[in-house]
N, C-alpha and C positions, 0 to 999 in steps of 0.2 A: 634225280629229277629229269623229266623228259625235256629234250631240246625242242624249242619251238620249230614249227615248219618254216621252210623258206618263205612261204607266202605271208608269214607273220613278222618277217624281218625286212626292214628297208635299210638300204645302204646310203651313206652320204659321203661325198667327196667335197671337202672344203676347198674352194678355189677363189675365194673372195678377197685375198690379201693384196696389199699394195706392192709387194715384191721390192721393198726398198733396198734390201741388201743384194738384189739381183739387178741393180740399175733400173728399177722400176718396171722390169718385165713382168708379164703375167706368168707366174711361176708354173702353173699347170700346163702352159703351152711351151715352156722351155724344152728343147729337144734333148732327149737322152737315148742314145743308141738308135737314132733315126726316127724316134717317135716322141710326141709330147709326153711329159711326165704323167699327165692325167691318164693317158692310155695304159701306162704300166700299172697305175693304181686300180683303174677300172678292170683290167684283165684279172687282177688278183681278188678284188672285192666282189665283182658281179656274181661269180658262181656261189658265193656264200649267202646271198640275199635274194629276196623275191623281186625287188625293183631297186634301181639305182638312181639316186638324186645327186645333182651337182649344184652346189651353192656358188654362184658366180655373179659378178656385177659388171662384167664386160666380156666381149667376145662370146656371147651366148650361142651364136650360130655354130661356132667351132666346138664348143663344149657339148652341144646337142648330139654330136656323133657318138658320145659315150654314155649319155644318160639324160634323164629329165632335168632340165635346168630350172632352178628356182632362184630368183634374185634374193640376195642376202639382206637387203635393206628393208626396214619397216618404217612407214611414214612417221610414226611417233618417235622413232629412235634415230632416224637418219642413216646415211650410208657410211661405209668404212668404220663400222662399230666393233669389229672384231669377230672371232669365230662363233661366239654364243648367239649372235643375231642370226647367223646362217643356220645354226642348229635349231633355233626357234622356228625359222621359216620351214625347215625340213620336217620338224615334228608336226607342224600344222598341215603340211602337204601329205604326210604319211599317216593320217589319222585312222586309216583302216588297218594299220599294222599294230603289233605289240611292242616292237623294239626298233630302235634306230641305231645302226652301227656306223661309227664315224671314223674317217681317215683323212688326213690332209693330202692335198694334191702334190705336195713335195716330199712324200714318204713313199717312194716307188717300190719298195721291197717288203711291204706289209705281209705278215704270214697268211698262208692259205687257209688256216683254221682260226683266224683271229676272231671272227664273229662268234663261233661256237664257244670258244674259250672265255671270251668276255661275258657272254650271256650266262654261261654255266657258273662263273665266279659270282655274278650278281645274284642268280637264283639260289645258289648254295648258301649265300649269306642273307637271303631275304632282303637284298638291297635294291634300290631303284636304278642303280647304274654301277658300271665297273670301268676302270681305266687300265691301260697296259703299263707294265713295269718290266724292265729287263736290266740285269747287271747293276742293280741298285739305283737305276735311273727311272724316274717317272715320265711317262709319255701321255700326258693328260689329254691331248687331242685325239688319241686313238682310244675310243670308248664305245660302250654300249649303253644306251639310255632308254628307259621305258617311255613310250609315247605319252603316258599319263603325266609326265613331268613338265609338260608344256606350260600349264598355268603358273606353276611355281617359278619356272625359268623366266617367264614374262614379268612376274612380280619383281624378280631379282634385277632384271634389266631396267625396268621402269624406275627402280630405286637408284639407278646410276652406276651399279656395279658391272664390271666387264671381265673380271678375272675368272678364268676357267677353274683353276684349282680351288678357289674360295667357294664357288658355286657347288663344285663336286663335294667338298667337305661338308657344306651345310646340308646337302641332300643325302648324305650318308653313303657316298660312293665307296666301293671297295676296290682293292688292287687285284689284278689278274697277272700272275707272274709268267713271263716268257723267257726265263733264263736258258731254256733249251733251244731258243731260236738263234739263227746266225746273228752276229754282232750288228750286221747292216739292216736287220729286219725293220728297225724303227729309225733308220737314218733319215734326218731332215736335210734336204738339199736347199740351203738358203743362200749360198754364195757361189760364185764361179769356181772357187777352189773345191767346194764340196761337190759341185757338179763333176769336176774332173775325177774325184775319188769315186763317185757313183758310176761314171763311165768305166773306170778301171775294174770295179767290182762286177758290173753287168757284163763285161766282156769275158769274164772267166768261164 
């Protein structure tokens, strides 16, 4: 099955979290090897997509250096509602694309072929979305979603649900296996200790 053109793929970096395990810092702006973490993610994801969106609810001016900033809150749902609200906002903003490929701002080493492999897995299975898995671990926030999933996602959110895995299961998401990727490919930097591990890896 043919891979969609880059112009049909939008990328999304999720940067709307509270950073509670990072002393309340905005994790996308936490410095790793002299650059904000969002810069590392953007450098890897941008070449894989036609446009790059960043879901953020603070420091929009700083995030705008790396992509098109879309606030993650929706009036009827409120702010700080989790990653699915940010994904819904990005799906609405990218209505001219076919796919949205998502990565969190605290996953600085995502694979350079993540978008193609996620979309290929979904297309091969005739599924509306795919999520990454590696070493037997599921990485639900690294996913490719058809833009057409927006109405169903909004219905899910309006019903009060916020769990990413449950939404994916109900939508018929499939797994894209990245067992050949480096162990750090989907490393989440949630704590100062994990930041130190990421610094050590990035310096190699």
